[in-house]
VEXBA-492784 format. One record per residue (C-alpha): x negated, y, z. Coordinates in Angstrom, 3 decimals. Example, Ala and Ser with C-alpha at 12.3 -4.5 7.8 and 13.67 -1.06 7.14 Angstrom:
<rs>
@u:-12.300	v:-4.500	w:7.800
@u:-13.670	v:-1.060	w:7.140
</rs>
This chain:
<rs>
@u:-58.412	v:-43.301	w:-62.605
@u:-58.620	v:-42.446	w:-58.723
@u:-56.327	v:-39.912	w:-59.164
@u:-53.603	v:-42.009	w:-60.870
@u:-54.220	v:-44.487	w:-57.858
@u:-53.714	v:-41.860	w:-55.409
@u:-50.476	v:-40.595	w:-56.886
@u:-49.384	v:-43.926	w:-57.260
@u:-49.931	v:-44.629	w:-53.687
@u:-48.138	v:-41.414	w:-52.804
@u:-45.107	v:-41.939	w:-54.909
@u:-44.862	v:-45.416	w:-53.203
@u:-45.104	v:-43.626	w:-49.967
@u:-42.402	v:-41.134	w:-50.865
@u:-40.256	v:-44.196	w:-52.111
@u:-40.697	v:-46.333	w:-48.848
@u:-39.765	v:-43.087	w:-46.681
@u:-36.428	v:-42.582	w:-48.836
@u:-35.502	v:-46.364	w:-48.757
@u:-36.086	v:-46.283	w:-44.829
@u:-34.009	v:-43.133	w:-44.341
@u:-31.402	v:-44.759	w:-46.862
@u:-31.212	v:-47.794	w:-44.849
@u:-31.096	v:-46.152	w:-41.420
@u:-28.368	v:-43.972	w:-42.738
@u:-26.693	v:-46.619	w:-44.490
@u:-26.470	v:-44.324	w:-47.511
@u:-25.215	v:-46.992	w:-49.813
@u:-22.062	v:-47.204	w:-47.532
@u:-19.071	v:-44.724	w:-47.950
@u:-17.886	v:-43.187	w:-44.861
@u:-14.728	v:-45.047	w:-44.623
@u:-17.006	v:-48.404	w:-44.739
@u:-19.196	v:-47.062	w:-41.966
@u:-16.197	v:-45.921	w:-40.089
@u:-14.476	v:-49.502	w:-40.525
@u:-17.794	v:-51.350	w:-39.415
@u:-18.075	v:-49.293	w:-36.389
@u:-14.330	v:-49.835	w:-35.003
@u:-14.880	v:-53.510	w:-36.012
@u:-17.766	v:-53.627	w:-33.946
@u:-15.957	v:-51.945	w:-30.862
@u:-13.141	v:-54.558	w:-31.094
@u:-15.539	v:-56.994	w:-30.795
@u:-16.640	v:-55.676	w:-27.562
@u:-13.026	v:-55.084	w:-26.358
@u:-11.938	v:-58.611	w:-27.257
@u:-15.017	v:-60.510	w:-25.726
@u:-13.614	v:-62.797	w:-22.997
@u:-17.177	v:-63.015	w:-21.272
@u:-17.187	v:-59.641	w:-19.920
@u:-17.060	v:-59.699	w:-16.073
@u:-15.322	v:-57.189	w:-13.455
@u:-18.222	v:-54.833	w:-13.668
@u:-17.835	v:-51.477	w:-12.411
@u:-17.918	v:-50.003	w:-16.091
@u:-16.791	v:-51.460	w:-19.318
@u:-19.429	v:-51.975	w:-21.865
@u:-17.492	v:-50.165	w:-24.559
@u:-18.854	v:-46.942	w:-22.819
@u:-22.276	v:-47.632	w:-23.380
@u:-21.214	v:-48.272	w:-27.178
@u:-19.605	v:-44.813	w:-27.207
@u:-22.849	v:-43.658	w:-25.803
@u:-24.805	v:-45.181	w:-28.550
@u:-22.521	v:-43.589	w:-31.221
@u:-22.473	v:-39.891	w:-29.574
@u:-26.515	v:-40.120	w:-29.216
@u:-27.118	v:-38.752	w:-32.659
@u:-24.612	v:-35.884	w:-32.506
@u:-26.219	v:-35.107	w:-29.188
@u:-29.792	v:-35.261	w:-30.642
@u:-29.249	v:-33.122	w:-33.422
@u:-27.632	v:-30.166	w:-31.564
@u:-30.556	v:-30.250	w:-29.082
@u:-33.547	v:-30.439	w:-31.244
@u:-32.265	v:-28.081	w:-34.419
@u:-33.786	v:-25.310	w:-32.865
@u:-37.135	v:-26.777	w:-32.973
@u:-37.268	v:-26.576	w:-36.689
@u:-36.683	v:-22.954	w:-37.031
@u:-39.258	v:-20.272	w:-36.071
@u:-36.906	v:-17.482	w:-35.476
@u:-38.416	v:-14.392	w:-33.583
@u:-34.969	v:-13.582	w:-32.102
@u:-34.716	v:-16.664	w:-30.606
@u:-31.177	v:-17.593	w:-31.743
@u:-29.934	v:-19.211	w:-35.342
@u:-26.414	v:-19.343	w:-36.746
@u:-25.288	v:-23.186	w:-36.032
@u:-22.030	v:-23.511	w:-34.741
@u:-21.158	v:-24.400	w:-31.367
@u:-20.916	v:-28.103	w:-30.643
@u:-17.129	v:-28.431	w:-30.073
@u:-14.016	v:-30.125	w:-31.389
@u:-13.558	v:-27.404	w:-33.997
@u:-16.972	v:-28.037	w:-35.355
@u:-17.122	v:-31.637	w:-35.614
@u:-13.471	v:-32.429	w:-36.323
@u:-11.042	v:-29.718	w:-37.216
@u:-9.731	v:-26.376	w:-36.454
@u:-8.172	v:-26.484	w:-32.901
@u:-5.437	v:-23.890	w:-33.858
@u:-3.629	v:-26.528	w:-35.895
@u:-0.289	v:-26.973	w:-34.789
@u:2.120	v:-30.325	w:-34.605
@u:5.638	v:-31.158	w:-34.305
@u:7.214	v:-33.226	w:-31.655
@u:10.310	v:-35.423	w:-32.161
@u:12.445	v:-32.752	w:-30.638
@u:10.813	v:-30.481	w:-33.407
@u:9.263	v:-28.142	w:-30.704
@u:5.878	v:-26.632	w:-32.230
@u:2.843	v:-27.947	w:-30.154
@u:-0.409	v:-26.400	w:-30.105
@u:-3.530	v:-28.815	w:-30.637
@u:-5.071	v:-28.190	w:-27.026
@u:-1.831	v:-28.467	w:-25.387
@u:-2.105	v:-31.928	w:-26.183
@u:-4.645	v:-32.439	w:-23.645
@u:-3.206	v:-32.938	w:-20.315
@u:-5.621	v:-31.915	w:-17.187
@u:-6.050	v:-34.951	w:-14.688
@u:-7.662	v:-35.157	w:-11.419
@u:-11.104	v:-37.004	w:-11.126
@u:-14.228	v:-36.796	w:-8.974
@u:-16.297	v:-38.756	w:-11.155
@u:-19.676	v:-37.087	w:-11.695
@u:-21.485	v:-36.947	w:-15.062
@u:-24.980	v:-38.626	w:-15.390
@u:-26.983	v:-36.484	w:-17.555
@u:-29.377	v:-38.882	w:-19.016
@u:-26.787	v:-41.536	w:-19.488
@u:-23.265	v:-40.330	w:-20.200
@u:-22.303	v:-38.433	w:-23.227
@u:-22.569	v:-34.910	w:-22.807
@u:-22.727	v:-32.647	w:-25.831
@u:-24.830	v:-29.235	w:-25.154
@u:-25.595	v:-26.992	w:-28.088
@u:-28.640	v:-24.943	w:-27.136
@u:-28.524	v:-21.890	w:-29.360
@u:-31.502	v:-19.902	w:-28.307
@u:-34.937	v:-20.675	w:-28.943
@u:-36.492	v:-18.526	w:-26.412
@u:-34.156	v:-19.910	w:-23.752
@u:-34.745	v:-23.448	w:-24.567
@u:-38.655	v:-22.541	w:-24.284
@u:-37.990	v:-21.006	w:-20.762
@u:-35.753	v:-23.736	w:-19.470
@u:-38.274	v:-26.597	w:-20.860
@u:-41.343	v:-24.901	w:-19.227
@u:-39.580	v:-23.690	w:-15.876
@u:-37.491	v:-26.758	w:-14.988
@u:-39.207	v:-29.828	w:-13.437
@u:-41.127	v:-31.252	w:-10.375
@u:-43.804	v:-28.694	w:-9.653
@u:-42.555	v:-26.052	w:-11.979
@u:-41.290	v:-22.712	w:-11.294
@u:-37.560	v:-23.484	w:-10.727
@u:-38.495	v:-27.075	w:-9.445
@u:-36.266	v:-30.075	w:-10.094
@u:-32.969	v:-30.093	w:-12.380
@u:-29.698	v:-29.139	w:-10.415
@u:-26.540	v:-28.005	w:-11.141
@u:-25.665	v:-24.258	w:-11.365
@u:-22.026	v:-23.917	w:-10.146
@u:-22.261	v:-20.226	w:-11.607
@u:-23.419	v:-21.308	w:-15.010
@u:-22.765	v:-24.884	w:-15.957
@u:-19.111	v:-25.511	w:-17.143
@u:-18.181	v:-29.037	w:-18.316
@u:-15.030	v:-30.596	w:-19.471
@u:-14.452	v:-34.448	w:-19.893
@u:-11.990	v:-35.746	w:-22.169
@u:-10.562	v:-39.178	w:-21.428
@u:-10.415	v:-42.086	w:-22.019
@u:-13.785	v:-42.062	w:-23.684
@u:-15.589	v:-39.949	w:-21.346
@u:-16.787	v:-36.979	w:-23.812
@u:-18.230	v:-34.157	w:-21.738
@u:-18.155	v:-30.888	w:-23.492
@u:-20.527	v:-27.822	w:-22.688
@u:-18.594	v:-24.633	w:-22.160
@u:-21.890	v:-23.362	w:-20.281
@u:-25.529	v:-23.840	w:-19.407
@u:-26.506	v:-25.138	w:-22.562
@u:-30.159	v:-24.750	w:-22.337
@u:-30.709	v:-25.926	w:-18.848
@u:-28.003	v:-29.004	w:-19.514
@u:-30.451	v:-29.823	w:-22.532
@u:-33.271	v:-30.240	w:-20.360
@u:-31.187	v:-32.126	w:-17.688
@u:-30.569	v:-35.021	w:-20.278
@u:-34.299	v:-35.391	w:-20.758
@u:-35.325	v:-35.077	w:-16.881
@u:-32.237	v:-36.586	w:-15.143
@u:-29.593	v:-35.153	w:-12.946
@u:-25.652	v:-35.333	w:-12.058
@u:-22.963	v:-32.697	w:-12.844
@u:-19.393	v:-32.221	w:-11.375
@u:-17.246	v:-31.339	w:-14.291
@u:-15.011	v:-28.435	w:-13.846
@u:-12.169	v:-30.171	w:-15.556
@u:-11.055	v:-33.806	w:-16.641
@u:-8.464	v:-34.097	w:-19.550
@u:-6.714	v:-36.885	w:-21.059
@u:-6.019	v:-36.784	w:-24.494
@u:-3.859	v:-39.758	w:-24.777
@u:-0.950	v:-37.811	w:-26.334
@u:-3.163	v:-36.623	w:-29.380
@u:-3.001	v:-40.330	w:-30.510
@u:0.927	v:-39.874	w:-31.202
@u:0.077	v:-36.833	w:-33.665
@u:-3.252	v:-37.589	w:-35.087
@u:-5.090	v:-40.473	w:-36.875
@u:-8.374	v:-41.013	w:-38.668
@u:-9.012	v:-43.383	w:-41.431
@u:-12.710	v:-42.741	w:-41.804
@u:-12.196	v:-40.256	w:-44.403
@u:-9.716	v:-37.775	w:-43.132
@u:-8.070	v:-36.715	w:-40.077
@u:-4.407	v:-37.015	w:-40.572
@u:-1.351	v:-35.581	w:-39.005
@u:0.836	v:-38.286	w:-38.449
@u:4.786	v:-38.692	w:-39.019
@u:6.710	v:-37.882	w:-35.772
@u:10.187	v:-37.209	w:-37.079
@u:11.978	v:-36.957	w:-40.472
@u:10.988	v:-33.733	w:-41.099
@u:7.379	v:-34.394	w:-40.890
@u:5.123	v:-36.654	w:-43.362
@u:1.798	v:-37.635	w:-42.926
@u:-0.633	v:-35.193	w:-44.240
@u:-4.280	v:-34.728	w:-44.256
@u:-5.583	v:-32.106	w:-41.757
@u:-9.300	v:-31.869	w:-42.612
@u:-12.127	v:-34.407	w:-44.008
@u:-14.507	v:-36.215	w:-41.824
@u:-17.595	v:-34.428	w:-41.625
@u:-19.225	v:-36.890	w:-38.484
@u:-18.275	v:-40.563	w:-39.044
@u:-19.526	v:-41.440	w:-35.582
@u:-17.652	v:-38.884	w:-33.934
@u:-14.296	v:-39.639	w:-35.777
@u:-14.891	v:-43.351	w:-34.808
@u:-15.322	v:-42.294	w:-31.114
@u:-11.952	v:-40.574	w:-31.447
@u:-10.188	v:-43.680	w:-32.887
@u:-11.911	v:-45.920	w:-30.164
@u:-10.308	v:-43.554	w:-27.683
@u:-6.958	v:-45.181	w:-29.128
@u:-8.167	v:-48.634	w:-28.654
@u:-8.730	v:-47.428	w:-24.833
@u:-5.384	v:-45.998	w:-24.457
@u:-3.602	v:-49.269	w:-25.697
@u:-5.580	v:-51.341	w:-23.203
@u:-5.642	v:-49.016	w:-20.500
@u:-9.515	v:-48.610	w:-20.041
@u:-10.723	v:-45.266	w:-18.938
@u:-14.005	v:-43.663	w:-18.360
@u:-12.502	v:-42.113	w:-14.978
@u:-12.138	v:-45.726	w:-13.703
@u:-15.890	v:-46.555	w:-13.867
@u:-17.266	v:-45.797	w:-10.656
</rs>
């Protein structure tokens, strides 16, 4: 009898755990439903008339909330693997891994071929990235290196307080959303997110031109029609709903003339 009671409690515990996970992940909703709900929330923020003239529009806090899950997943995944060599085969965190292949080409209205990465335009901006606040996306890939940086960076530790390393830290920021991609220094930047610090990005890029050629409906990224030769066609399915929503929030920001670069 006791065994049946304990087994019943265990089953109930497992069921409760699954129910909580399902609730937190909104598993009963489709990707399109989640996507549309996220965008509806963003429009409510953007259309709120009570927003005063603050230094930073609150939409950027919302973008940070959406990006925290991606950021956390890629920082902590190494903790799950006990790999002697220190490395594990998770892809780098970049556009290609959470959106679609960056070698995808597009056609302009004049029928010229445009490479995806040529749709981003370098702009001048001297704004620094606040590691513990802004949406910066490192992808630490080596377990031993992550252990090393966690144990050596910090007040009273071997390497002292976190600081930018101009020879190792390479960051590019996409506007208007303020997504900071990490092209070097992933392990120490991951620690900097926890401890706090500031970075001066190497490049800032405006991606407004992308919205003439790409749209997302929550299910797929779609190449949009730009002339009579080109029809709307699916580029790739959405693999991360939050990031897909961040991309489309960028379109709303372009329409309203709002940019992370203007928040000082």
